N, C-alpha and C positions, 0 to 999 in steps of 0.2 A: 607902311602899307603891308609889307611882308609879315610883320609881327601880328597885325590885326587878322590877316588871313590864317596864320598858324593858330591863333587863339580861337578863331571861329571854327576851324577844322577840329581842334581838340574839343571844343564845346559840342559840336555835332556828334563826335564819337562818344562823348559821355552821355549825351541825350539818347543816342542809339543804344548804348549799353544798358541804361536805366530802363528803357522801354522793353528790352528783351529779357529782363529778369523773370524767372519763373513765377507764376502766380502765387505759389505758396510762400515765397520770400516776400512778395509785396503784401500778402495777407498778414504775415507775421509782423512786418513793419507797422502796418495799420493797427494790429492788435496791441503792440507795445505802446504805440502813441496813445491809444484809447486808455490803456491801463495807467500810464503815467498821468494823463489828464484826470482820471478818476481819483488817483492817489493825491494829486495836487488839491483837488476839491475837498477831499476828506481832511487833509492837513489844514487847509485854510479854515474849514468849519471848526475843527478842534482848537485851532489857535483862538478863534473868536469865543468859543465856549469855555475854554479852560486856561486861566492865567498861569496855573502851575505848569501846564504843558508848554505854554509860550516861554516861561522862564527856563525850563529844561532845554528847550530847543535853542534859546539864546545862549545859555551856558555852553552847550555843545559847540555852537558856532564860534563862541569866544575862545574856547580851548583850541579849536582848529586854527583860528587866526593867530593865536599866541604861538602855536607850533610852527606856523609858516613864517612868522616874524623871527622866531628863534633860528629857523633854517637859513634865512637870508643873512642873519647876523653871523651865523657860523661860516657861511660861504665867504663872507667878506673879512671876518676877523681871525679865522683860524686856518692853519695849514691843512692840507689834505690828510696828513698823518694824524693831526689832532682831531679831525672830524671822524676818522676811523676809530680812534680810541674812544671818543665820545659816544659813538654808536655802540661799541662793545660794552661800555660802562653805563649805558643809559638806564638800565634797570638796577644799578647798584650792586652788581655781583661781587662777591668776595673772592680772595684767592682760593683756588680749587674748584670754583664754579665753572660750569660749562655753558657757553652761549651757543644756541643752535640757530643758525640762519634759517628763517622760514621761507626765504626766497633765494634765488641764485645769487652768486657773488656779483654777477653782472648787474643785477637789479639793485643790489646794495650799493655798488659803486655809483650807479646812476643817481640814486637817492642822495648820495653824499657829494654829488657834482664832481666826481673824479672818474678817470678812465678805469676800466677793469684791470688793465695792466698795472696801473699805479696802485690800485687796491691790493693786488697780489704782492707787489714790491713791499708795501707797508706791512702786510701780514708776514712776509718773509723776514723783514727787518725786526719785527716784534718777536718772531720765533727765534732768530739768531741771538737776540738779547735775553732770551729765556723769560720773556714776559707772558707769552702765550704758547700754546701748542695747537697746531691746526691739523684737523683730520676731516677733509671734505668740508661739509657745512657746520661741523662742530668745532668750536674754538674754546679750548680750556684756558681759563685765566690762571696763570701760574703765579703772577705777582701783581696784584691789583694796585698796590701803592706805587710800584715802579711804572705801571701803565699810566696811572694818573699823572706822574711826573714826566712822562714821555713828551718830548718837544718836537719830534720829527715832523 
């Protein structure tokens, strides 16, 4: 009974918060919804009109699904250290190449399903072994073959 009342109170608070949003925010939400609905209609029309478009869209979805399956496979079959190395080597850099992280180390760690602290420890271990040199978001590959053999 107490839980039901707490939930009701939270629901009332949320409803009150939603009704007090500024009109310009509500208008933007409605504009975004209308834009997405129009886009959806255009995409569906193009799918019916163009088999080539449908094939390209299907190929893109297939690549995305393949990537997600590979991610799940990596999470279950590889250590965190191996996932970090895989991330660094994903574009096939040779020794001497520099990998620039396009996002924060925290986001990379999240993508690899490891903690930011563990990500930093692995990078430190790779640096100590002279496999990489880390300078902020730039990671120079010192020994690509050694990195591939890393089992951490």
